[in-house]
C-alpha positions in Angstrom: 90.0 20.6 -85.3 88.0 17.8 -86.7 84.4 17.7 -85.5 83.4 14.6 -87.4 82.0 11.8 -85.3 84.4 9.2 -84.2 84.3 5.8 -85.7 82.0 3.2 -84.0 83.8 1.1 -81.5 82.5 -2.2 -80.5 83.3 -1.4 -76.9 80.5 1.2 -76.9 77.7 -1.3 -77.8 74.9 -1.1 -75.3 75.6 2.5 -74.6 73.6 5.3 -76.3 75.1 8.8 -76.9 72.7 11.6 -76.2 73.3 14.6 -78.4 72.4 17.8 -76.6 71.7 20.7 -78.9 73.9 23.8 -78.5 72.6 27.2 -77.8 74.4 30.4 -78.6 74.6 31.3 -74.9 76.1 28.1 -73.9 79.8 27.6 -73.6 80.6 24.4 -75.3 83.5 23.9 -73.0 81.0 23.8 -70.0 79.0 20.9 -71.4 79.6 17.4 -70.2 80.6 15.7 -73.3 80.9 12.3 -71.7 78.1 10.0 -72.9 75.4 8.9 -70.3 74.9 5.1 -69.8 71.3 4.0 -69.7 70.9 0.3 -68.7 68.9 -1.9 -71.1 66.1 -4.1 -69.8 67.4 -7.4 -68.6 66.0 -10.6 -69.9 63.9 -12.6 -67.3 65.8 -15.2 -65.4 65.1 -18.7 -66.7 63.1 -20.7 -64.0 64.0 -24.3 -63.5 61.6 -27.1 -64.0 61.8 -28.1 -60.3 60.7 -24.7 -59.2 57.6 -24.9 -61.5 56.7 -28.2 -60.1 56.9 -26.9 -56.6 54.7 -24.0 -57.5 52.1 -26.3 -59.1 52.0 -28.5 -56.1 51.6 -25.5 -53.7 48.8 -24.2 -55.9 47.0 -27.6 -56.0 47.3 -27.9 -52.2 45.8 -24.4 -51.8 42.9 -25.2 -54.0 42.3 -28.5 -52.2 42.4 -26.8 -48.9 39.9 -24.2 -50.1 37.5 -26.9 -51.3 37.8 -28.8 -48.0 37.0 -25.6 -46.0 34.1 -24.8 -48.3 32.7 -28.3 -47.8 33.1 -28.0 -44.0 31.6 -24.5 -43.5 29.6 -23.4 -46.5 27.6 -26.7 -47.2 26.3 -27.2 -43.7 25.1 -23.6 -43.8 23.3 -24.2 -47.0 21.7 -27.4 -45.6 20.6 -25.5 -42.5 19.0 -22.9 -44.7 17.2 -25.5 -46.6 15.8 -27.1 -43.4 14.8 -24.0 -41.5 11.5 -22.6 -42.9 11.3 -19.1 -44.0 10.1 -16.8 -41.3 6.4 -16.0 -41.3 5.7 -12.4 -41.8 3.7 -11.0 -38.9 0.8 -9.0 -40.2 0.7 -5.4 -39.2 -1.4 -4.9 -36.1 -4.6 -3.1 -36.8 -6.4 -1.4 -33.9 -9.8 -3.0 -33.4 -12.3 -2.9 -30.6 -12.1 -6.0 -28.3 -15.4 -7.9 -28.6 -17.4 -8.3 -25.4 -17.4 -12.0 -24.3 -20.9 -13.6 -24.3 -21.8 -14.3 -20.6 -22.6 -17.9 -19.7 -26.3 -18.2 -19.1 -27.1 -18.8 -15.4 -30.5 -20.4 -14.7 -30.4 -19.2 -11.1 -30.9 -15.6 -12.4 -34.6 -15.0 -12.1 -35.4 -18.3 -10.5 -38.3 -18.1 -8.1 -37.1 -20.6 -5.5 -35.5 -20.4 -3.0 -35.7 -16.6 -2.7 -39.5 -16.2 -3.0 -42.6 -17.9 -1.7 -45.3 -18.8 -4.2 -49.0 -18.1 -3.3 -51.3 -19.3 -6.0 -55.0 -19.8 -6.8 -56.0 -23.2 -8.1 -58.9 -24.0 -10.6 -60.1 -25.8 -13.7 -61.0 -23.0 -16.1 -64.6 -21.8 -15.9 -65.4 -24.4 -13.1 -66.0 -22.3 -10.1 -66.3 -25.2 -7.5 -62.7 -26.2 -8.3 -61.0 -23.0 -7.1 -60.8 -19.2 -7.0 -58.6 -19.1 -10.1 -61.5 -20.4 -12.4 -61.6 -17.1 -14.3 -58.9 -14.5 -14.9 -60.5 -11.3 -13.7 -59.5 -8.2 -11.8 -61.7 -9.4 -8.9 -59.8 -12.7 -8.7 -56.5 -10.8 -8.9 -57.4 -8.5 -6.0 -58.2 -11.5 -3.8 -55.0 -13.2 -4.8 -53.0 -10.1 -3.9 -54.7 -9.8 -0.6 -53.9 -13.4 0.3 -50.3 -13.1 -0.8 -49.7 -10.0 1.3 -50.7 -11.8 4.5 -47.7 -14.3 3.9 -45.3 -11.6 2.9 -46.1 -9.6 6.0 -45.2 -12.6 8.2 -42.0 -13.5 6.3 -40.7 -10.4 4.4 -37.4 -12.3 3.8 -39.2 -14.3 1.2 -41.2 -11.9 -1.0 -44.4 -13.5 -2.3 -44.6 -14.4 -6.0 -48.3 -14.7 -6.9 -49.6 -17.3 -9.4 -52.3 -19.5 -10.8 -52.4 -23.3 -10.7 -54.5 -24.1 -13.8 -55.6 -27.6 -14.6 -55.1 -28.0 -18.4 -55.2 -31.8 -18.7 -58.6 -32.5 -17.1 -59.6 -35.9 -15.8 -63.0 -37.3 -17.1 -65.3 -40.0 -15.9 -65.9 -41.1 -19.6 -63.3 -42.4 -22.1 -63.6 -39.8 -24.8 -62.4 -40.2 -28.4 -58.8 -41.2 -27.3 -60.1 -43.6 -24.6 -57.9 -41.6 -22.2 -60.5 -40.4 -19.7 -59.2 -36.9 -20.0 -59.2 -33.9 -22.3 -57.1 -30.7 -22.9 -58.2 -27.2 -22.2 -58.4 -25.4 -25.5 -55.4 -23.4 -26.7 -57.3 -20.1 -26.7 -58.2 -20.4 -23.0 -54.6 -21.3 -22.1 -53.4 -18.3 -24.0 -55.9 -16.0 -22.2 -54.4 -17.1 -18.9 -50.8 -16.6 -20.2 -51.7 -13.1 -21.3 -53.3 -12.3 -18.0 -50.3 -13.6 -16.0 -47.8 -11.8 -18.2 -49.7 -8.5 -17.8 -50.0 -8.9 -14.0 -46.6 -10.5 -13.2 -48.1 -13.8 -12.1 -46.7 -17.3 -12.4 -48.7 -19.9 -14.3 -48.6 -23.6 -13.4 -49.9 -25.9 -16.1 -51.5 -28.7 -14.0 -51.6 -32.2 -15.7 -54.0 -34.9 -14.4 -53.4 -37.4 -17.3 -56.1 -39.9 -16.8 -55.0 -42.9 -19.0 -53.0 -40.7 -21.4 -49.4 -41.8 -22.0 -47.4 -39.7 -19.5 -44.7 -38.3 -21.7 -47.0 -37.6 -24.7 -49.1 -35.5 -22.4 -46.0 -33.7 -20.9 -44.5 -33.0 -24.3 -47.7 -31.5 -25.6 -47.4 -28.7 -22.9 -43.7 -28.3 -22.7 -43.5 -25.6 -25.5 -45.3 -23.2 -23.1 -42.5 -23.7 -20.5 -39.9 -23.3 -23.2 -41.3 -20.1 -24.5 -42.5 -18.3 -21.3 -40.2 -17.8 -18.3 -43.1 -17.5 -15.9 -44.8 -20.8 -16.9 -44.1 -23.9 -14.8 -45.7 -27.4 -14.4 -47.7 -29.4 -11.8 -48.7 -33.0 -11.9 -51.3 -34.9 -9.8 -50.6 -38.6 -9.4 -54.1 -38.9 -7.8 -55.5 -38.9 -11.4 -52.8 -40.8 -13.2 -53.2 -44.3 -14.4 -50.0 -45.1 -16.4 -50.8 -48.9 -16.5 -54.4 -48.1 -17.6 -55.8 -50.0 -14.6 -58.5 -47.6 -13.4 -60.8 -44.7 -14.1 -60.2 -41.2 -12.6 -62.7 -40.5 -9.8 -63.7 -44.1 -9.6 -60.6 -46.0 -8.7 -57.6 -45.0 -6.6 -54.3 -44.6 -8.5 -50.8 -45.8 -7.8 -47.7 -44.5 -9.6 -44.0 -45.3 -9.5 -40.9 -43.2 -9.6 -40.2 -44.5 -13.0 -43.4 -42.8 -14.2 -42.4 -39.4 -12.7 -38.6 -39.3 -13.3 -38.9 -38.7 -17.1 -41.0 -35.6 -16.3 -38.3 -34.3 -13.9 -35.6 -34.9 -16.6 -37.5 -33.2 -19.4 -38.2 -30.1 -17.3 -34.6 -30.0 -16.0 -33.2 -29.6 -19.5 -35.3 -26.6 -20.4 -33.4 -23.7 -18.7 -30.1 -24.1 -20.4 -31.5 -25.1 -23.7 -34.0 -22.2 -23.9 -32.3 -19.7 -21.6 -35.1 -19.3 -19.1 -34.9 -19.4 -15.3 -35.0 -22.7 -13.5 -38.4 -24.2 -13.5 -40.7 -25.4 -10.6 -42.3 -28.8 -10.8 -45.1 -29.4 -8.2 -46.0 -33.0 -7.4 -49.3 -33.2 -5.6 -49.5 -35.9 -2.9 -53.0 -36.8 -1.7 -52.3 -40.1 0.0 -49.3 -41.9 1.6 -46.3 -43.3 -0.2 -45.5 -47.0 -0.3 -41.9 -47.0 1.1 -41.8 -49.7 3.8 -45.1 -51.3 2.9 -45.4 -55.0 2.1 -47.0 -54.1 -1.2 -46.1 -50.5 -2.1 -48.0 -50.8 -5.4 -51.3 -51.4 -3.7 -53.5 -48.3 -4.6 -55.5 -48.8 -1.4 -52.3 -48.3 0.6 -50.1 -45.8 -1.3 -50.3 -43.2 -4.0 -46.5 -43.2 -4.9 -45.0 -46.6 -4.6 -41.3 -45.8 -4.3 -40.9 -42.2 -3.5 -37.3 -42.9 -2.4 -36.4 -43.5 -6.0 -37.6 -40.1 -7.3 -34.8 -38.4 -9.2 -33.0 -35.5 -7.7 -31.9 -33.0 -10.3 -30.7 -29.5 -9.1 -31.7 -28.1 -12.5 -35.4 -28.2 -11.5 -37.1 -27.3 -8.2 -39.3 -30.2 -7.2 -41.9 -29.4 -4.7 -43.8 -32.2 -2.8 -47.2 -30.6 -2.2 -49.5 -31.9 0.4 -52.9 -31.9 -1.3 -55.4 -33.4 1.1 -58.8 -31.9 1.8 -60.1 -31.0 5.3 -63.5 -29.9 6.3 -64.1 -32.3 9.2 -63.2 -32.2 12.9 -59.5 -32.7 13.5 -58.6 -32.0 9.9 -55.9 -29.5 10.8 -54.2 -32.0 13.0 -54.3 -34.6 10.2 -52.9 -32.2 7.7 -50.1 -31.3 10.0 -49.3 -34.9 10.4 -49.3 -35.5 6.6 -47.0 -32.6 6.0 -44.6 -33.9 8.7 -44.5 -37.4 7.1 -44.6 -36.7 3.4 -42.4 -33.5 3.4 -40.3 -33.2 6.6 -39.5 -36.8 7.1 -39.2 -37.9 3.5 -37.1 -34.9 2.7 -34.6 -36.0 5.3 -34.8 -39.7 4.5 -34.5 -39.5 0.7 -32.8 -36.1 0.0 -34.4 -36.0 -3.4 -36.4 -32.9 -3.1 -35.8 -29.5 -1.4 -39.2 -27.8 -1.0 -42.6 -28.5 0.6 -45.9 -27.2 -0.6 -49.3 -27.0 1.1 -52.9 -26.7 -0.2 -56.0 -25.2 1.6 -59.6 -25.1 0.5 -61.6 -22.0 1.1 -65.1 -23.6 1.0 -64.5 -27.2 2.2 -62.3 -26.4 5.1 -64.0 -23.2 6.2 -66.9 -25.4 7.4 -64.7 -26.1 10.4 -61.9 -23.6 10.3 -59.4 -22.6 7.7 -55.7 -22.6 8.8 -54.3 -19.1 9.0 -51.1 -18.0 7.1 -49.4 -18.0 10.5 -50.3 -21.6 11.1 -49.2 -22.6 7.6 -45.8 -21.0 8.1 -45.4 -22.8 11.4 -45.1 -26.1 9.6 -41.5 -27.5 9.4 -40.0 -26.6 7.0 -42.3 -23.6 6.1 -44.0 -24.4 2.8 -42.5 -22.5 -0.1 -45.6 -23.0 -2.3 -49.0 -22.4 -0.9 -52.1 -22.9 -3.1 -55.8 -22.3 -2.5 -58.7 -24.2 -3.9 -62.5 -24.1 -3.1 
């Protein structure tokens, strides 16, 4: 048998013959001698030009659609991001103590009126005839306490606040270096009274008599005492005031106008809130009638205060109209009652520009006949909230 390979036949192109090695144990007759056909890779099918064009068009349309979608959705988002500010980072909370708010100052706190009644001794320093407060001594203080206790016993609803009404702008019968017919008590004497009042819980009224001195110059000279000390107040006596320099204290009668007194009221009214001291008291002494209703209210022979109706009302200061006339003659108590009725009770209702009445008594002058008792004083209508004693 011929085992040589058969000649190539063109009909077998594309078919590979796999030679399988023989092993001794194999039976050659059992082998599949037929050649296996393994397909060769086929060449890619040629794509026509039309198909390519269609694919290109589809691709371009897809890209265009993608661009449009991007412009519609992504760009507005980017714009929004550019407009909206970046969020502010909130600092981490740190535990701190809450500050206590500063309370608003209340000038009513510690104010004397209307809760208390003032009982005071009047005097020019070291001038005994003028009043019992002429010297700050323990003897004077004991007498003042005794007098105040009599009022508090009658009206315990208004505890008595004791004080001294001290003339510090003193009227003179001679012009002096300033041609003002007045002089000031020296600062050392005033300070000795301040120290005495501070030590013994007394009020101190700086009483201004002016003479021919310019009113506000005189007031401003003494205002620092009111600004510094809560217990220091002011009193003014129009009887000795000559704002138009048309008279001499003790020789001529005076006449003042509301326009002379109102700047004093305004200046004292501003002190409490500015310097955080309780509301102040301003005593206005009245020795003679006011001129409201008179043909010539500025006539000194007829009136002391020309237009009392025009006095300024300011709730920031407690203005007291203080009846200051002197008795010592028969019928003086009746006269003083009438004066209080007219100058305090009636004027308070007519003008509504002051809230409190005051009353002055004189130990030596009025004791010649009879000194009004505390009970009689409190029977006045309305009961005086400031009572002073001179000699």
